[in-house]
N, C-alpha and C positions, 0 to 999 in steps of 0.2 A: 163721479170722478170730480176732483177739485178743479176749480177754474184755471189755475195756472197751467194745467195740461193743454189748454186751448189758447195760450198766449202768443202763439206765433213761433215758439221754439219747437224744434223736432228733437225728441229723445231717441237716441240711437243705441243699438247693441254694440258690443265690443269686437265684433267680427271685422275682418278686412273690408267687407262690403258695406259696413255701417248701415244696416237696415233699421227702419223705424221699429220701435218697441210695440209689441202687441198689448192689448188691454191688460192681460194677466201680468205682463212684465212691468207695465206702468204702475200697477198696484204695489209693486215691491220697491218703488223709489222711496227714499227716506222721508220726504215731506208727507207722502200719502200714508206710509206706515205710522208716522207720528200721530196722524189724525185717527187712524184705526186702532192703534194699540194704547194711545194716551201715554206714551213713553218717549224718551229721547231715542232717536234712531240715527244711524249713520250708513252711508252707502256711497258708491262711486256712480257718477252720472256722466254720460257722454251726450253732449248737446250740439245741435247744428243751428246756427243763426246766420242767415245771409250767405250760405255756402261754406261757412267756416266751422270746423268740428273742434270742440274743446272738451276736455275731461276735467271733472271737478270732484273733489272730495267733499261730500255734503253731510253736515250734521243738522238735524231738524228737531225742534222742540215743539210740543203741542202748546197752543195758546188757549187760555180759558177766560171767560167773562162772567164773574160771579153774578147771580147765584147759579148759573148753569154749571153742571158737573161735567158735561161732555165737552171735548175740545171743539172750538169754533174755527180754528185755523192752525197753521204751523209757521214757525219762524225758522228759516233755513239759512245757515252760514255756508257759503260756497267758497272753497279754496281751489284755485286753478292748479292743475298739474301739468308738467311738461312745458315746452316752449310756447310762447304766445304768438 
């Protein structure tokens, strides 16, 4: 799993209980998918930081470092949704 998943953010599901995502669900987040598919990916993410839940529309692009052909990282653009 990518390092950003262990950055102190909690990735939550969209239920009223806001439960943490399982490993299988984390694998479907746009930045993780961009690394795995080597393609532009988009998804919604619900994140908790210091007790505050926020939802983001995320677009992620794989990053490459020539001469490597595989993605070495992902660049994610996060747009907040709803009230802040």
